[in-house]
LODONU-86138 format. One record per residue (C-alpha): residue number from 1; x, y, z. Coordinates in Angstrom, 3 decimals. Layout:
! LODONU-86138
REC    n         x         y         z
REC  NUM         X         Y         Z
...
This chain:
! LODONU-86138
REC    n         x         y         z
REC    1    20.982    66.390   -93.060
REC    2    19.266    67.578   -89.852
REC    3    21.577    68.030   -86.873
REC    4    21.199    65.194   -84.358
REC    5    20.168    66.871   -81.106
REC    6    19.284    65.591   -77.662
REC    7    15.593    66.194   -78.298
REC    8    15.705    64.246   -81.569
REC    9    17.368    61.303   -79.844
REC   10    14.797    61.307   -77.037
REC   11    11.925    61.564   -79.528
REC   12    13.131    58.591   -81.607
REC   13    10.485    55.841   -81.704
REC   14    11.570    52.158   -81.772
REC   15    10.822    50.158   -84.915
REC   16    10.691    46.473   -85.695
REC   17    14.337    46.613   -86.793
REC   18    17.268    48.701   -85.464
REC   19    17.902    51.964   -87.300
REC   20    20.516    54.730   -87.192
REC   21    20.523    58.437   -86.405
REC   22    23.751    60.039   -87.636
REC   23    25.713    62.681   -85.735
REC   24    28.577    62.859   -88.209
REC   25    32.193    61.774   -88.861
REC   26    31.376    58.132   -88.163
REC   27    29.330    58.745   -85.012
REC   28    25.701    57.641   -84.853
REC   29    22.942    56.429   -82.531
REC   30    21.521    52.951   -83.041
REC   31    17.862    52.818   -81.939
REC   32    16.925    49.224   -81.101
REC   33    13.468    47.567   -81.006
REC   34    13.701    47.388   -77.203
REC   35    13.859    51.219   -77.136
REC   36    17.565    51.560   -76.305
REC   37    19.835    54.166   -77.902
REC   38    23.400    52.952   -78.378
REC   39    26.263    55.189   -79.476
REC   40    28.336    53.647   -82.263
REC   41    31.498    54.779   -84.063
REC   42    32.033    53.369   -87.546
REC   43    35.437    53.560   -89.205
REC   44    37.692    51.844   -91.733
REC   45    41.067    50.344   -90.895
REC   46    43.280    48.706   -93.522
REC   47    40.332    48.502   -95.889
REC   48    37.988    46.847   -93.383
REC   49    34.901    48.504   -91.910
REC   50    34.675    48.258   -88.117
REC   51    32.354    49.487   -85.370
REC   52    32.936    50.432   -81.753
REC   53    30.307    50.821   -79.026
REC   54    30.529    54.044   -77.003
REC   55    27.775    53.372   -74.464
REC   56    24.085    54.157   -74.102
REC   57    22.319    57.528   -74.369
REC   58    21.564    59.422   -72.110
REC   59    24.207    57.942   -69.758
REC   60    26.705    58.933   -72.421
REC   61    25.779    62.396   -73.719
REC   62    26.445    63.909   -77.138
REC   63    29.559    65.803   -76.052
REC   64    31.104    62.763   -74.368
REC   65    30.381    60.559   -77.392
REC   66    31.989    63.143   -79.687
REC   67    35.059    63.270   -77.439
REC   68    35.426    59.493   -77.745
REC   69    34.981    59.707   -81.506
REC   70    37.638    62.415   -81.825
REC   71    40.072    60.384   -79.708
REC   72    39.544    57.365   -81.952
REC   73    40.067    59.462   -85.084
REC   74    43.411    60.658   -83.671
REC   75    44.453    57.031   -83.216
REC   76    43.479    56.257   -86.798
REC   77    45.604    59.151   -88.070
REC   78    48.502    57.643   -86.113
REC   79    47.927    54.267   -87.789
REC   80    46.445    52.619   -84.689
REC   81    43.264    50.525   -84.759
REC   82    41.032    51.910   -81.920
REC   83    39.383    48.535   -81.279
REC   84    42.749    46.802   -80.859
REC   85    43.920    49.521   -78.440
REC   86    40.714    49.331   -76.437
REC   87    40.965    45.542   -76.227
REC   88    44.557    45.783   -75.047
REC   89    43.589    48.300   -72.365
REC   90    40.740    46.139   -71.161
REC   91    42.949    43.075   -71.083
REC   92    45.427    44.998   -68.973
REC   93    42.735    46.039   -66.492
REC   94    40.955    42.710   -66.692
REC   95    37.262    42.749   -67.597
REC   96    36.038    40.554   -64.782
REC   97    32.401    39.586   -64.307
REC   98    32.341    41.767   -61.189
REC   99    33.672    44.839   -63.040
REC  100    31.205    44.450   -65.903
REC  101    28.312    43.784   -63.506
REC  102    29.055    46.938   -61.506
REC  103    29.225    48.969   -64.718
REC  104    25.967    47.438   -65.969
REC  105    24.207    48.080   -62.660
REC  106    25.352    51.721   -62.638
REC  107    23.761    52.175   -66.073
REC  108    20.334    50.863   -64.995
REC  109    18.908    54.290   -64.198
REC  110    15.294    53.232   -64.751
REC  111    15.303    50.579   -62.007
REC  112    13.603    51.327   -58.709
REC  113    15.869    51.523   -55.634
REC  114    14.331    48.297   -54.357
REC  115    15.080    46.386   -57.561
REC  116    18.606    47.773   -57.704
REC  117    19.216    46.588   -54.152
REC  118    17.814    43.133   -54.993
REC  119    20.167    42.818   -57.962
REC  120    23.152    43.948   -55.898
REC  121    22.329    41.470   -53.153
REC  122    22.118    38.570   -55.628
REC  123    25.373    39.584   -57.259
REC  124    27.344    39.982   -54.038
REC  125    25.808    36.998   -52.227
REC  126    25.600    34.356   -54.942
REC  127    27.522    35.316   -58.112
REC  128    30.610    37.314   -57.108
REC  129    31.976    34.643   -54.711
REC  130    31.949    32.067   -57.548
REC  131    32.522    33.950   -60.825
REC  132    33.194    37.556   -59.778
REC  133    36.904    37.336   -60.613
REC  134    36.441    35.332   -63.826
REC  135    37.116    37.167   -67.064
REC  136    33.675    37.798   -68.483
REC  137    34.617    36.481   -71.934
REC  138    36.004    33.255   -70.424
REC  139    32.985    32.194   -68.343
REC  140    31.797    28.760   -69.436
REC  141    28.318    27.291   -68.831
REC  142    29.890    24.912   -66.289
REC  143    31.326    27.872   -64.325
REC  144    27.949    29.567   -64.071
REC  145    26.167    26.282   -63.352
REC  146    28.505    25.620   -60.415
REC  147    27.536    29.006   -58.944
REC  148    23.826    28.286   -59.436
REC  149    24.109    24.769   -57.983
REC  150    25.516    26.375   -54.836
REC  151    22.331    28.468   -54.593
REC  152    20.154    25.399   -55.182
REC  153    21.993    23.490   -52.446
REC  154    20.481    25.948   -49.957
REC  155    16.975    25.145   -51.234
REC  156    16.648    28.524   -52.988
REC  157    15.477    27.238   -56.346
REC  158    13.639    30.382   -57.436
REC  159    16.677    32.489   -56.488
REC  160    18.872    30.236   -58.656
REC  161    16.660    30.951   -61.669
REC  162    16.745    34.670   -60.942
REC  163    20.549    34.599   -60.629
REC  164    20.832    32.842   -64.002
REC  165    18.693    35.570   -65.563
REC  166    20.723    38.309   -63.869
REC  167    24.052    36.807   -64.985
REC  168    22.686    36.663   -68.529
REC  169    21.806    40.353   -68.474
REC  170    25.313    41.256   -67.321
REC  171    27.008    39.072   -69.941
REC  172    24.756    40.326   -72.739
REC  173    25.824    43.840   -71.742
REC  174    29.424    42.654   -72.059
REC  175    28.593    41.337   -75.547
REC  176    26.986    44.644   -76.538
REC  177    30.060    46.560   -75.359
REC  178    32.526    44.270   -77.134
REC  179    33.868    42.373   -74.125
REC  180    32.335    38.930   -74.675
REC  181    31.204    36.814   -77.601
REC  182    28.425    34.624   -76.228
REC  183    26.042    34.248   -73.293
REC  184    26.588    30.970   -71.374
REC  185    23.409    31.469   -69.327
REC  186    21.363    30.588   -72.420
REC  187    22.738    27.035   -72.269
REC  188    21.372    26.554   -68.746
REC  189    17.658    27.106   -69.361
REC  190    16.781    23.468   -68.619
REC  191    19.652    22.690   -66.250
REC  192    18.141    24.077   -63.040
REC  193    15.571    22.531   -60.718
REC  194    12.140    23.739   -61.846
REC  195    10.106    26.021   -59.595
REC  196     6.433    25.632   -58.891
REC  197     4.593    28.857   -59.696
REC  198     3.186    30.575   -56.615
REC  199    -0.134    32.401   -56.882
REC  200    -0.899    35.460   -54.800
REC  201    -3.594    34.900   -52.194
REC  202    -6.809    36.633   -53.232
REC  203   -10.538    36.685   -52.490
REC  204   -12.748    36.085   -55.525
REC  205   -16.133    35.381   -53.941
REC  206   -18.218    38.590   -54.098
REC  207   -19.588    38.114   -50.560
REC  208   -16.071    37.692   -49.165
REC  209   -14.910    40.777   -51.043
REC  210   -17.738    42.787   -49.504
REC  211   -16.697    41.688   -46.012
REC  212   -13.086    42.629   -46.777
REC  213   -14.125    46.109   -47.909
REC  214   -16.029    46.660   -44.657
REC  215   -13.005    45.451   -42.699
REC  216   -10.810    47.922   -44.564
REC  217   -13.260    50.718   -43.755
REC  218   -12.843    49.852   -40.067
REC  219    -9.037    50.171   -40.198
REC  220    -7.891    52.998   -37.924
REC  221    -4.108    52.957   -38.263
REC  222    -1.563    55.308   -39.839
REC  223    -3.167    57.576   -42.471
REC  224    -0.884    56.509   -45.349
REC  225    -1.698    52.844   -44.729
REC  226    -5.407    53.520   -44.309
REC  227    -5.617    55.441   -47.588
REC  228    -3.484    52.921   -49.486
REC  229    -5.718    50.080   -48.236
REC  230    -8.867    51.907   -49.352
REC  231    -7.369    52.775   -52.739
REC  232    -5.877    49.341   -53.509
REC  233    -9.126    47.573   -54.539
REC  234   -10.216    50.589   -56.618
REC  235    -7.082    50.813   -58.800
REC  236    -5.668    47.225   -58.479
REC  237    -2.069    48.244   -59.148
REC  238     0.959    46.205   -58.115
REC  239     1.851    47.000   -54.478
REC  240     5.097    48.787   -55.410
REC  241     3.330    50.913   -58.030
REC  242     0.666    51.880   -55.509
REC  243     2.812    52.668   -52.480
REC  244     5.360    54.649   -54.556
REC  245     2.683    57.050   -55.851
REC  246     3.735    60.698   -56.246
REC  247     1.414    63.710   -56.331
REC  248     2.785    65.099   -59.646
REC  249     1.510    61.907   -61.329
REC  250    -2.070    62.544   -60.218
REC  251    -4.526    64.993   -61.793
REC  252    -7.575    64.981   -59.561
REC  253    -9.391    67.559   -61.695
REC  254    -9.055    65.343   -64.768
REC  255    -9.631    62.150   -62.776
REC  256    -6.437    60.584   -64.054
REC  257    -3.262    59.049   -62.654
REC  258    -0.349    58.778   -65.095
REC  259     2.435    56.527   -63.817
REC  260     5.768    56.917   -65.655
REC  261     7.458    53.884   -67.183
REC  262    10.292    54.009   -64.647
REC  263     7.861    53.070   -61.870
REC  264     6.054    50.306   -63.764
REC  265     7.126    46.668   -63.748
REC  266     6.760    46.415   -67.532
REC  267     8.594    49.745   -68.079
REC  268     5.697    51.289   -69.999
REC  269     3.794    54.463   -69.097
REC  270     0.444    53.583   -67.545
REC  271    -2.794    55.540   -67.169
REC  272    -5.196    54.832   -64.313
REC  273    -8.620    56.469   -64.794
REC  274    -9.811    57.520   -61.339
REC  275   -13.361    56.718   -60.336
REC  276   -15.220    59.182   -58.147
REC  277   -14.521    56.928   -55.173
REC  278   -10.780    56.689   -55.897
REC  279   -10.534    60.454   -56.350
REC  280   -12.303    60.952   -53.007
REC  281    -9.737    58.765   -51.221
REC  282    -6.896    60.707   -52.821
REC  283    -8.440    64.079   -51.913
REC  284    -8.612    62.990   -48.272
REC  285    -5.003    61.838   -48.404
REC  286    -3.941    65.106   -50.066
REC  287    -5.054    66.922   -46.917
REC  288    -2.514    64.800   -45.049
REC  289     0.465    64.510   -47.428
REC  290    -0.182    67.096   -50.150
REC  291     2.713    69.228   -48.964
REC  292     5.264    66.511   -49.829
REC  293     5.982    64.634   -53.063
REC  294     4.941    61.130   -51.942
REC  295     1.265    60.267   -51.650
REC  296     1.897    57.609   -48.986
REC  297     4.909    58.779   -46.960
REC  298     6.318    56.476   -44.317
REC  299     5.892    57.004   -40.604
REC  300     9.719    57.197   -40.561
REC  301     9.849    60.309   -42.724
REC  302     8.430    62.089   -45.761
REC  303    11.358    61.120   -48.025
REC  304    10.353    57.455   -48.191
REC  305     7.074    55.738   -48.935
REC  306     5.417    53.068   -46.820
REC  307     7.350    49.804   -46.876
REC  308     6.977    46.816   -49.174
REC  309     5.102    44.692   -46.646
REC  310     2.892    47.400   -45.152
REC  311    -0.331    46.473   -46.966
REC  312     0.084    42.782   -46.168
REC  313     0.775    43.573   -42.504
REC  314    -2.386    45.699   -42.364
REC  315    -4.423    42.865   -43.869
REC  316    -3.028    40.494   -41.235
REC  317    -4.073    43.003   -38.588
REC  318    -7.605    42.881   -40.002
REC  319    -7.647    39.122   -39.569
REC  320    -6.786    37.966   -43.105
REC  321    -4.074    35.300   -43.174
REC  322    -1.354    35.123   -45.798
REC  323    -3.206    32.304   -47.590
REC  324    -6.444    34.332   -47.743
REC  325    -5.540    37.775   -49.074
REC  326    -2.451    39.769   -50.089
REC  327    -1.701    43.236   -51.396
REC  328    -1.057    41.782   -54.850
REC  329    -4.308    39.823   -54.548
REC  330    -6.424    42.899   -55.287
REC  331    -5.329    42.475   -58.915
REC  332    -6.564    38.881   -58.999
REC  333    -9.821    39.902   -57.329
REC  334   -10.444    42.621   -59.909
REC  335    -9.445    40.474   -62.885
REC  336   -11.664    37.564   -61.824
REC  337   -14.770    39.580   -60.994
REC  338   -14.476    41.980   -63.946
REC  339   -14.363    39.007   -66.306
REC  340   -17.395    37.525   -64.538
REC  341   -19.180    40.853   -64.940
REC  342   -18.650    40.586   -68.704
REC  343   -16.076    43.318   -69.344
REC  344   -13.868    43.009   -72.415
REC  345   -10.747    40.969   -71.677
REC  346    -8.484    43.323   -73.659
REC  347    -9.733    46.285   -71.620
REC  348    -9.129    44.444   -68.344
REC  349    -5.632    43.328   -69.381
REC  350    -4.679    46.839   -70.463
REC  351    -5.833    48.263   -67.143
REC  352    -3.866    45.576   -65.302
REC  353    -0.804    46.866   -67.210
REC  354     0.204    43.429   -68.366
REC  355     3.162    43.832   -70.727
REC  356     2.781    44.072   -74.481
REC  357     5.278    41.613   -75.989
REC  358     5.662    43.692   -79.137
REC  359     7.558    46.728   -77.781
REC  360     6.868    48.850   -80.867
REC  361     3.162    48.199   -80.523
REC  362     3.420    48.883   -76.794
REC  363     4.837    52.361   -77.371
REC  364     1.571    53.324   -79.100
REC  365    -0.617    51.405   -76.686
REC  366    -0.332    53.319   -73.410
REC  367    -3.788    54.904   -73.910
REC  368    -5.404    51.912   -75.630
REC  369    -9.106    51.394   -74.771
REC  370    -8.974    54.467   -72.531
REC  371   -12.681    55.469   -72.900
REC  372   -13.736    51.885   -72.156
REC  373   -11.314    51.746   -69.238
REC  374   -12.797    54.933   -67.761
REC  375   -16.285    53.425   -67.891
REC  376   -15.040    50.119   -66.480
REC  377   -13.195    51.722   -63.548
REC  378   -16.263    53.709   -62.511
REC  379   -18.522    50.670   -62.893
REC  380   -16.036    48.640   -60.827
REC  381   -16.011    51.198   -58.010
REC  382   -19.826    51.267   -58.008
REC  383   -19.867    47.453   -57.922
REC  384   -17.529    47.440   -54.901
REC  385   -19.889    49.864   -53.124
REC  386   -22.736    47.439   -53.845
REC  387   -20.746    44.494   -52.390
REC  388   -19.880    46.597   -49.333
REC  389   -23.527    47.456   -48.678
REC  390   -24.654    43.861   -49.191
REC  391   -22.069    42.593   -46.696
REC  392   -23.349    44.950   -44.004
C-alpha cells in the first residue's frame, strides 16, 4: 500500500460517493463529494466497530492526526472506549452553540475576510444572545425559531434567512464532529417570512451602455478606482472578485487571469481570458501598482484593496443612481447583451462563473469552453468599443 502523504491527500479528487485514503492503524482520510478531507479513526471496542472524527485536513495535519490516533490506541489498551471518554470530556466543558460556532469559524480558512466578518457579526448580534449558551445537541427548532423571530421583529427578513442558514452550518459541523445528532434549522425552511428577490440595477439598452462607457472614460478620480471602473464591463466579475485582484493571478503575456477558488463566490477556480482592451487597462494599472501585490490598492494603504462600495460610489459620482446601475450590474449587462448577440448560453454561464451543482463535474470544468470564451471575450470588448463610438 502506498504511503499516504500530504501531496496525495491534496491531489485527491472528489467522487460521487465518499471514499477513503488509509494512513494506517485505523487512521484514514474520508474524501467527500463536496471536496472535504476528514480525518477518521476506526477501531473496535467490545466487539463493536466505531469511528471517531479527528478534524479536517489541512487544519489537522498528518502528524497531529497520528498523535490523536496513538492517544486513542493507548486508551483502548487500558480498556477505555475513546468515544465515551471524549463525550465525557465535552460534557464537562459543555459544547455550547457559541463554542462550536467559534471552532467552526476558525476552520473556515477559505472564506474571505469580509465574509468571515459578516458571519461573526450575525453570530454575535443575532444568534449568541439567544442560543449561544445552549448545548448544541439540545437546541430545538423552537429555540432557533425564537432567535430568528427576534431578527424578523426588526424588519430584517433577509438577515433572518441568512442566520438560519448560518446556524445550520454550525450545527452540521457539530454533527460531523460527533457533538449533535440532527440539524433543527432544516425544520424551519418554511417558517420564516419570505423575502422578495432583489435584482441588481443594470443597463441593458445598448445605447445606454455606450453612454455609460463614455462616462467611465471621463472619470478622473483615484487610479485604482478609475482602472477598476474601466475593467469592470470588460470582465464582468462580481465586485469582490474584481476589487480583490492580485498581480500573481494575472499573466498579461498569455492574456489570462486565473482567480483561485478561495476568492470566488462558488469556491471554484476561474479563468478570465483577457481581451486586448482588458490587458491594456491592466498594463496601465501595473505602472501604478505593479510593485505591490494588490492590483487595486486602497487610498488608505497598499495592504488593502479598494472598499466594497467604491465602484458604486464612483457610478453615483458619474450621475448614475442606485436604481440605474451598480457594480454587480455589469454582469447583468454582459449576460443580457451577449445572449442577444447570439453567443452560446453555456459559454456565457461558464464565463459568469455561475456554480456547477455537481461538484465532481465542476472540478473538471474550470477550463470548459475556454477557446470559445476567449473568442467571446474579445468580441465583447470590440462590441463595447462600437457602442462607445456610437454614443459619441
